[in-house]
C-alpha positions in Angstrom: 87.7 61.2 131.3 89.0 64.6 130.2 85.4 65.9 129.7 84.5 64.7 133.3 87.5 66.5 134.8 86.7 69.6 132.8 83.0 69.6 134.0 84.0 69.2 137.6 86.5 72.0 137.4 84.1 74.2 135.5 81.4 73.6 138.2 83.8 74.7 140.9 84.8 77.9 139.1 81.1 78.8 138.4 79.6 78.1 141.7 82.5 78.3 144.3 85.8 79.8 143.1 84.4 82.6 141.0 82.2 84.0 143.8 84.9 83.5 146.4 87.3 85.6 144.4 84.7 88.3 143.8 83.9 88.3 147.5 87.5 88.7 148.6 89.7 90.4 145.9 87.8 93.6 145.1 86.7 94.3 148.8 90.2 93.6 150.0 91.7 96.0 147.4 89.2 98.6 148.3 89.8 98.2 152.0 93.5 98.7 151.8 93.1 101.6 149.3 91.1 103.5 151.8 92.9 102.1 154.9 96.3 103.3 153.5 94.8 106.5 152.0 95.4 105.8 148.3 99.1 105.1 148.8 99.5 103.6 145.3 98.6 107.1 143.8 99.9 109.6 146.4 103.4 107.9 146.5 103.7 107.1 142.8 106.6 109.4 142.1 108.3 108.1 145.3 108.0 104.5 143.8 109.7 105.7 140.6 112.6 107.2 142.6 113.1 103.9 144.5 113.4 102.0 141.2 115.9 104.6 140.0 118.1 103.7 143.0 117.7 107.0 144.8 117.3 105.3 148.2 119.6 102.2 147.8 123.0 101.8 149.4 125.8 99.2 149.2 125.0 97.9 152.7 121.4 97.0 151.7 120.8 93.3 152.2 119.2 91.1 149.5 119.9 89.0 146.4 118.9 91.5 143.6 118.2 95.2 143.1 114.6 96.5 143.3 114.8 97.1 139.5 115.7 93.5 138.9 113.1 92.2 141.2 110.5 94.4 139.4 111.6 93.0 135.9 111.6 89.4 137.2 108.1 89.8 138.5 107.0 91.6 135.3 108.5 88.8 133.1 106.3 86.4 135.0 103.2 88.5 134.6 103.5 90.1 131.1 102.5 87.2 128.9 99.5 85.2 127.8 97.1 87.3 130.0 97.9 90.5 128.0 97.3 88.9 124.6 95.1 85.9 125.0 93.5 86.6 128.4 92.2 90.0 127.3 90.7 88.5 124.1 89.0 85.7 126.1 87.6 88.2 128.6 86.0 90.2 125.7 84.8 87.0 124.0 83.1 85.6 127.1 82.3 88.8 129.0 82.0 91.5 126.3 83.9 94.8 126.1 82.7 95.7 129.6 85.0 93.1 131.1 87.9 95.5 130.3 86.5 98.0 132.8 86.7 95.4 135.5 90.2 94.5 134.4 91.1 98.2 135.0 89.5 98.0 138.4 91.5 94.9 139.3 94.6 96.7 137.9 94.1 99.8 140.1 93.2 97.9 143.2 96.0 95.4 142.3 98.5 98.2 142.7 97.6 98.4 146.3 97.4 94.6 146.8 100.9 94.2 145.4 102.1 97.0 147.6 100.8 95.3 150.7 101.8 91.7 150.0 105.3 92.6 148.8 105.9 94.8 151.8 104.9 92.0 154.1 107.1 89.5 152.2 110.1 91.8 152.7 109.3 92.2 156.4 109.1 88.5 157.2 111.7 87.2 154.7 114.3 84.6 155.8 118.0 85.1 155.4 119.5 81.6 154.7 122.9 80.3 156.1 124.5 80.9 152.7 123.3 84.5 152.6 120.5 83.9 150.1 116.9 85.0 150.7 113.7 83.0 151.0 110.4 84.8 151.3 106.8 85.1 150.2 103.3 84.7 151.7 104.2 81.4 153.4 106.7 83.2 155.6 104.4 86.1 156.6 101.7 83.5 157.3 103.9 81.4 159.5 105.8 84.2 161.2 103.6 87.2 161.0 100.4 85.4 162.0 101.9 83.4 164.8 100.8 85.9 167.5 97.4 86.3 166.0 96.2 82.8 165.1 99.1 80.6 166.5 99.8 77.3 164.8 97.0 78.0 162.3 99.3 80.5 160.6 101.6 77.6 159.8 98.7 75.5 158.5 97.7 78.5 156.3 101.3 78.7 155.0 101.2 75.0 154.1 97.9 75.3 152.3 99.2 78.4 150.4 102.5 76.6 149.4 100.6 73.5 148.1 98.4 75.9 146.1 101.4 77.7 144.8 102.9 74.5 143.5 99.6 73.7 141.8 99.3 77.2 140.5 102.8 77.0 139.0 101.5 74.1 136.9 98.5 76.2 135.8 99.0 80.0 135.7 102.6 80.1 134.8 102.8 76.9 132.9 99.9 75.2 131.2 98.1 78.5 130.1 101.4 79.8 128.6 102.3 76.4 126.9 98.8 76.1 125.5 98.9 79.6 124.0 102.3 79.0 122.5 101.2 75.8 120.8 98.0 77.5 119.6 100.0 80.4 118.2 102.5 78.1 116.4 99.7 76.0 114.9 97.4 78.8 113.8 100.1 81.1 112.5 102.7 78.7 111.2 101.0 75.3 110.9 103.2 73.6 113.4 101.5 70.4 114.7 100.6 70.6 118.4 102.5 67.5 119.3 105.7 68.9 117.8 105.3 72.2 119.7 104.7 70.2 122.9 107.9 68.2 122.6 110.1 71.1 121.6 108.8 73.6 124.2 109.0 71.0 127.0 112.6 70.1 126.1 113.6 73.8 126.0 112.0 74.4 129.4 113.7 71.4 130.9 117.1 72.3 129.4 116.9 75.6 131.2 115.4 74.8 134.6 117.0 71.3 135.1 120.2 71.5 133.0 121.0 75.1 133.9 121.3 76.0 130.2 121.4 79.8 130.6 122.1 80.7 127.0 118.5 80.4 125.9 117.3 82.3 129.0 119.8 85.1 128.2 118.6 85.3 124.6 114.9 85.4 125.6 115.7 88.1 128.2 117.0 90.3 125.4 114.3 89.4 122.9 111.4 90.0 125.3 111.9 93.7 125.7 112.4 94.0 121.9 109.1 92.2 121.2 107.3 94.2 123.9 108.4 97.4 122.1 107.3 95.9 118.7 104.0 94.9 120.1 103.5 98.4 121.7 104.4 100.1 118.4 102.1 97.9 116.4 99.2 98.5 118.8 99.8 102.3 118.7 99.9 102.2 114.9 96.5 100.5 114.8 95.0 103.0 117.2 96.3 105.9 115.1 94.6 104.5 112.0 91.3 104.0 114.0 91.7 107.0 116.2 88.2 108.2 115.5 86.7 105.1 117.1 88.7 105.3 120.3 86.2 107.5 122.2 83.4 105.2 121.1 85.4 102.2 122.3 85.9 103.7 125.8 82.2 104.5 125.9 81.3 100.9 125.0 83.7 99.5 127.6 82.3 101.7 130.4 78.6 101.4 129.6 78.9 97.6 129.0 80.6 97.1 132.3 77.3 97.9 134.1 74.7 96.9 131.6 76.0 93.9 129.7 75.6 93.5 126.0 73.1 91.3 124.1 74.9 88.2 122.9 76.3 88.9 119.4 79.2 87.8 117.4 82.1 86.6 119.6 80.5 87.8 122.8 78.8 84.8 124.5 77.9 86.4 127.8 75.0 88.8 128.3 74.7 89.6 132.0 76.4 92.0 134.3 77.7 89.3 136.6 79.4 87.5 133.7 81.0 90.7 132.6 82.2 91.4 136.1 83.4 87.8 136.7 85.4 87.6 133.5 87.0 91.0 134.0 88.1 90.0 137.5 89.3 86.6 136.5 91.4 87.8 133.5 92.6 90.9 135.5 93.9 88.6 138.3 95.5 86.3 135.8 97.2 89.2 134.1 98.8 90.9 137.1 98.6 88.2 139.8 97.9 90.9 142.4 96.6 89.3 145.6 97.6 85.9 144.3 100.8 85.9 146.3 103.3 85.0 143.5 105.1 88.3 143.1 106.0 88.6 146.8 108.3 85.5 146.3 110.4 87.5 143.8 110.3 90.8 145.7 111.3 89.2 149.0 114.8 88.8 147.5 115.2 92.4 146.6 117.8 94.7 148.2 116.0 97.4 150.1 116.4 99.6 153.1 112.9 99.2 154.3 110.1 96.7 153.4 107.7 99.4 152.2 110.2 100.5 149.6 109.8 97.2 147.8 106.1 97.3 148.2 106.0 100.7 146.4 108.2 99.3 143.6 105.8 96.3 143.2 102.8 98.6 142.9 104.1 99.7 139.5 103.6 96.2 138.0 99.8 96.2 137.6 100.1 99.7 136.1 102.4 98.5 133.3 101.0 95.0 132.9 97.2 95.6 133.3 96.3 99.2 132.9 98.7 99.9 130.0 99.4 96.7 128.0 96.0 95.0 128.5 94.3 98.3 127.5 96.3 98.5 124.2 95.2 94.9 123.3 91.6 95.6 124.3 91.4 98.8 122.2 92.8 97.1 119.2 90.2 94.3 119.4 87.3 96.8 120.0 88.1 99.6 117.6 88.7 97.1 114.7 85.5 95.2 115.4 87.4 92.0 115.9 85.4 91.2 119.0 82.3 90.7 117.0 83.8 87.9 114.9 81.8 84.8 116.1 84.4 82.2 115.1 87.4 83.7 116.8 88.7 83.5 120.4 92.0 83.8 122.2 95.1 84.6 120.3 93.2 84.5 116.9 90.9 87.3 118.0 94.0 89.5 118.9 95.7 88.6 115.6 92.4 89.5 113.7 92.4 92.9 115.4 96.0 93.6 114.4 95.5 92.4 110.9 92.4 94.5 110.4 94.2 97.6 111.7 97.6 97.2 110.1 96.0 96.2 106.7 94.9 99.8 106.4 98.5 100.9 106.1 99.6 97.9 104.0 101.2 96.0 106.9 98.6 93.4 107.7 101.0 90.6 106.8 103.2 91.4 109.9 100.3 91.2 112.4 100.4 87.5 113.0 104.2 87.6 113.4 104.1 90.5 115.9 101.4 88.8 118.0 102.5 85.2 117.6 106.2 85.7 118.2 105.5 88.3 120.9 103.2 85.7 122.6 105.8 83.0 122.3 108.5 85.0 123.9 106.3 86.5 126.6 104.8 83.1 127.5 108.2 81.3 127.5 109.7 83.9 129.9 106.7 83.5 132.1 107.1 79.7 132.2 110.8 80.1 133.3 110.0 82.7 135.9 107.1 80.7 137.4 109.4 77.6 137.8 111.2 79.8 140.4 108.0 80.5 142.3 107.2 76.8 142.3 110.7 75.8 143.6 110.4 78.3 146.5 107.1 76.7 147.5 108.5 73.2 147.1 111.5 74.2 149.2 109.3 75.5 152.0 107.2 72.3 152.0 109.8 69.5 151.5 113.3 71.1 151.4 115.9 71.3 148.7 115.8 67.6 147.9 112.3 68.0 146.3 113.4 70.7 143.9 114.8 68.5 141.1 111.8 66.1 141.0 109.6 69.1 140.9 111.3 70.3 137.7 110.5 67.1 135.9 106.8 67.3 136.9 106.8 70.9 135.8 108.1 69.8 132.4 105.3 67.2 132.2 102.7 70.0 132.7 104.3 72.1 130.0 103.6 69.1 127.7 100.0 68.6 128.9 99.3 72.3 128.5 100.3 72.2 124.9 98.1 69.2 124.0 95.0 69.8 126.2 92.1 71.8 124.9 91.9 75.5 125.4 88.8 75.3 127.7 90.2 72.7 130.0 93.5 74.5 130.4 91.9 77.9 131.3 89.3 76.3 133.6 92.2 74.6 135.5 94.1 77.9 135.6 91.0 79.7 137.1 90.6 76.9 139.7 94.2 76.9 141.0 94.4 80.7 141.1 91.6 80.7 143.7 93.4 78.0 145.8 96.4 80.4 146.0 94.6 83.7 146.3 92.1 83.0 149.0 94.6 82.1 151.8 96.9 85.0 150.8 94.0 87.6 150.9 92.9 86.3 154.3 96.5 86.6 155.6 97.1 90.2 154.4 93.7 91.3 155.9 94.8 89.8 159.3 98.1 91.6 159.0 96.5 95.0 158.1 97.6 96.7 161.5 101.2 95.6 160.8 101.0 97.1 157.3 99.8 100.4 158.7 102.7 100.5 161.2 105.2 99.8 158.4 103.8 102.8 156.4 104.0 105.1 159.4 107.6 104.0 160.3 108.8 104.3 156.7 107.7 107.8 156.0 109.0 109.0 159.4 112.3 107.5 158.2 112.0 109.3 154.8 111.2 112.6 156.6 114.3 112.1 158.8 116.5 111.6 155.8 115.2 114.7 154.1 115.8 116.7 157.2 119.4 115.5 157.5 120.1 116.4 153.8 118.6 119.8 154.2 120.8 120.5 157.3 124.0 119.2 155.7 
């Protein structure tokens, strides 16, 4: 039964979903990049100033600060994709897949900017003062004048897809990677990991046990720094191979590499597809998840939050994914025929750190980092799922959703790696396609928001200079 389900999902990804994402994601990112004149680059410093609170006031409406919205969204994206996803992309698509991950990261900066701006513009302030927002709201409200009731239908399709995606992207892939890391590094049986991880997740999201969430929120930044330092240490040791690694990544992106070692794919289209898939999984740009978090941010103008969100793919994909990729390539770990996923990343770190007598800490840095990153992602994605469930069926459906979410954590731990990742790739397309269609239709609205905002900024600057 499991093999049949896997073959059906795999066929969809290979012949439908994969091509649909290629046909929409990169062209949409390119369109907005030129349409809005490379805003993700030209206003980069302005985005940093917003995060620093330069443009916020006490009167600004919203649930959280722009900085907290940014960190919430980052906690949901920095995870398995940065450690396991990168290794899988190299395993199946060769080093050239990393180039396409960079492309998705750069264009993702613009896609995040657009979708999070629109989420702010069309968010809903509830009776209790809380905020609800996300693609379902800009589909229903923003598209009403353009496509009428079909905007509402698109919002329903997106919300159902978001619920499914919460079980896949933010849940099963993370749980599977945690169980895999515990088994390969510490010998913990998968069924034990499944039970413990599921109970911990349910304690937090159903029982409201905030203590564990508070602890992980403190440990995640610590592990992120540890992972960063370990990666830099490896690259310092293998510094002479870094130029060669970049050359390999760039040339392989367009030519493909003959199948050798861990690299199974051999064609340009496979390299491109795996780079796009894992890039999208890593930063979720265009998928429509981050706008749900950014809609709740306190901001004076919708575009401010869009500019803040554009920093996520830079940190998540262009910086962290690149570090992982370089470690795997410069150490030669990518050529090991019997490694994939987290084990390939661990091998890269072990090979590098062994040169300075620290090979023994590699599996701990990678495995514990992965556990914490993935766990924080599972918790964050439960929030995205509840917002979609709330939109579809109201508050009464939230608690039952939590228990189903816990079930998928368990299934993610015990299912095979291939089935889990195939399921993830499938549900990502279900969520991304309606979202990308919506933001294309709302392009004129986006252009107007950009114009209005920078007129507002110029006015503020003029007032300050005169005072």
